[in-house]
Phi, psi and omega in degrees: 000345180256032181291340181264136180296315185201135173220094179296158184314150187276037176305320179302325179289326175299318179297320181296322182299322185288334189240331190284136172235088199256133166191141185289329181233327181249096188281007177268352184268071181286317190302326183298316179295321181294321179297322179297313180295322178297321178299318179298322184290336181275352179284168182288170182301324179250125183249147178275144179286149180281344181230141180274354180290156181256197181172205181215155173238134189230122175285135183246082182288352182273004181259140178252156183229134176236123178267132176233128182214162180142165183304323184260013188303314183294311180298321181297311180293328180302327181274001184241337189247165184279342181260178192255105184301325178304340178295332185235003187291346177254018176101179180106207181281158181271191178207168176276144176204178177215148170264132182249161171279165176303336179272006175084015178267146181290127176262312183213134171266135186218161163250138177244120184245126170297142180285340180052050182283160188273334188289121177290142179079001180285156180292151176303142181217140183221153169255127175259115182260131181211176171302126184302330180291336182266353188301313180301317181289324176297318178302313179296320181299314181293320183300332180298334186259358186297308181048244182262006179297140181274077178220152175228148181230145177207139176286131184230025182304322183283354183261350185223159171244137179253131180234148168250128178251109185254118173284159177305139185304123180289152178286153178296139183212153177266000180286117182299329181296335182292338181253011177277124181295152180292159177290164179299323178297318179294325178297314180293327177295317179296316179298321178300321178292336178276359184069039180222150173242353179242129179161199184189163166278123183282096188268019181291326174220095191312127176076010182237335186252007171065220183238156170245136179228138179238123182232155176304145182309127178091347179280136183273150171280156175253117186221152174296159179297339181286353177264135180247162176279121181263179182252161177299326178298319179299321179298312182292325176297316180300313184287325180292316179300331179265006176069039183254106178285153181198133172083181190287345176285335180256326178253093178279120188306126175078016185250306190256157175278154181304320182288330175294332179268011177067019180296333176290318178291329185266015176063035180255002180228133172253111185278359180256353184284168182282199189294140172208165182300124179087006186293321190303309181291325179298312180293320180297318178297318181297311183286334176291332174077017181242113172234105188277338182228148173212157174282129183224156174288142179228157174240135178264140176205161181281156178301338180277343181280152175292150180291127183291143177274331177216158184284130182225131180276130176229105184298327185283338182273077186275124174235107183275095180249115182299143174303147180070022171283141184281140177256134178237141178304139178299131182290136177286141182274059178253141181294141179261127180304140183298332183279353183295136181269123179290334181289334181269352180291139179286136179293143180281126180269148178296142180258002179171181178221147181280160175235221180291156178208155175220125180059238183258012180236159179192188175242152179206145173273113187228158177286128185295323181300319182292325178291319178299328180281356180081016181291139169259167184232161175240145179213155178264133175275183184293340179269359180088005180274150179279130177241136179271150185225136173230133181261153182225143176282125177297140183292336185275351181304142181304324177203154175279119185302140175285156174297137185235149178287148178291154179157127182286148177282000000 
């Protein structure tokens, strides 16, 4: 019975019962979520975990939070983001989304979490979670569209702690049910056991990125003894190995298209929703079916090292490659005829750009055709030395992209 380190009273769940009307797609089915929360409240102070497997919980101090609330909050955000606000406007778990420029380029990647407040009749309220470095500019970006909308915004980063709860990496399986995301009711039940009412199932790479939980500053999570406190580096290694971009090092504002950033694969775009800023090019790209570049996990190694067959993290093999460094195809060691004119040679174009990295692994936006061909790339590190790069297709991707003909959208 003492398997949990700490479980403060389930007051947060009581609050959720009074206000949440939860369902991921049908927001009229309120009673089911309430029954689940009521069931949790009748349990003893210490609850047994449903699974004996372990994992880690990781504090994410690099995340910023912006609270937006008001009568028009849901409608207002619906016209600005790539995902569908009606899915969460009645409470429950949050989701991934992005703010786009009018030209359809990604400006900011965010998570939007319902506050799940207790007061009946209160205005809708949400926490927008983003890279803390991008928070000031995101605030300004949203404020440009407020006009007469009845919404208010305030930065609340100092009032909450953001955690990632990572279960032990599941083994590969052919069972389709293993990659089916949990229901909204199951998500809220899991968050309740964590002593949290704000959070979500991190569906960016199904079954690999665990849960996100947001609790008031200083409030402890409730976890089984089999869970240990992890490091921020472990979190970034997990997401990089799975090809999950995050923050301004991977999403350069106004540069890449949503599909190039895998937002379609990571459940961050709803292609059936109505008009929003940047929708036209996004829908056109989706229906055209051509995405020539995507963000993929890469491994760095020296030209003297053998080419890796699979991506492997080596903390000691540090290659400091600045984000947004250009990648060029590795030159073939074929002799060039002496009579060849260098002035007539076509300049080599970059095949991609780097993103965030840890140790010898990172993310990069690369051309899919070159990766399919087995091409490696070269990049310069901060010391001016040449580092070799190889990209890998994440195993969780819905399908391995076919080679596509070049052509701008």
